[in-house]
C-alpha positions, -999 to +999 in steps of 0.1 A: +522+637-498+508+627-472+477+644-484+484+630-520+489+594-508+455+599-485+431+614-514+444+585-538+438+558-518+407+569-511+393+574-551+412+544-555+386+523-525+356+545-543+370+536-579+364+497-569+330+498-558+306+486-582+283+510-599+272+527-629+306+533-640+317+498-638+287+482-652+292+506-686+328+494-687+325+464-681+297+459-710+311+483-736+338+457-734+319+428-733+297+439-765+325+455-783+363+444-772+388+451-751+396+480-771+364+493-769+364+492-731+400+507-729+389+539-752+356+540-721+382+538-690+398+567-711+371+584-711+363+577-670+405+590-665+395+619-678+362+631-663+379+620-631+408+648-636+384+671-642+363+667-610+400+661-593+409+700-610+377+710-597+378+700-560+409+714-560+397+747-566+368+745-551+345+742-573+327+708-567+322+718-532+306+751-546+284+726-566+273+702-539+263+734-516+239+748-539+207+729-542+192+738-575+217+731-589+227+702-581+193+684-582+194+698-620+230+680-626+213+650-602+184+647-628+205+648-654+225+624-645+197+598-632+178+602-669+214+592-686+219+565-667+185+557-670+190+561-713+222+534-709+200+507-688+170+513-710+187+504-744+204+476-728+170+463-726+154+475-753+181+453-777+189+424-755+173+401-781+193+418-809+226+390-819+256+405-807+272+427-839+295+451-839+291+479-858+314+510-868+299+526-850+303+510-814+346+509-831+347+546-835+374+560-815+356+592-796+323+577-795+339+555-768+360+578-750+326+602-753+307+574-735+335+560-709+334+607-700+300+612-702+290+583-677+317+590-654+307+628-657+271+622-653+273+607-621+269+639-592+277+612-566+313+613-575+308+652-569+295+640-537+328+619-533+352+639-545+345+675-524+344+655-494+376+634-502+396+668-511+381+691-482+386+666-461+422+653-464+436+687-485+455+713-471+442+744-470+472+758-483+485+735-505+522+733-524+518+741-560+534+711-572+500+693-548+475+708-570+495+696-607+499+661-587+460+654-581+444+655-610+470+633-630+469+608-603+432+602-601+435+605-638+464+573-633+439+559-603+402+565-627+419+548-658+443+522-646+414+502-627+385+505-656+417+494-680+419+459-654+382+457-665+379+466-698+409+438-704+390+417-681+355+417-699+371+421-733+387+383-740+375+362-759+362+335-731+341+365-716+327+376-748+319+343-765+299+335-726+283+368-733+270+360-768+253+331-754+240+344-721+237+380-738+202+380-736+202+374-698+233+396-691+214+427-712+187+428-689+196+424-656+231+446-666+203+475-684+179+467-648+208+472-623+214+506-646+179+518-642+179+508-609+204+532-603+191+559-623+159+556-601+182+558-565+197+584-578+169+609-589+150+602-558+177+607-532+174+629-508 
């Protein structure tokens, strides 16, 4: 129980720190409403559960230890973040219109899932937290409880983000300042991608 609470708290603090996932969910909610943001949050939760499962069985630590594989994963993740950022910048001058594709449930969940999965720093956080706090011989129940707990934490936090940025007032304010917001959020994503790509 101590390991469960300690790991959950560490992951919660990590999830709440601003990063690509926060920017993506916030912008999705502003552009397409809180429902689309909640779908993205569900994708985040699923990716978090997958990472937790990988950390529990040791795959995350193995991936971090393999420099070439981790480097390739980091470059792919940086390219995806850059793609999201460039898309925001390119569409900055486009009027706010919610299209059918933006409301596709599968697309929203997939976008959240891939965004969370494409951030190799998440692997490092999960690997280090689990390596530090997970007992060497954990009880079976803990191996099932941890992915569920992490999924609830990741999903719960990004649901709050989606609901906060998906309100009528937030969307109305966004529509008035769409160009500036898109340029700034796009630039942040591109800078995060560059930092990820060149980080040692």
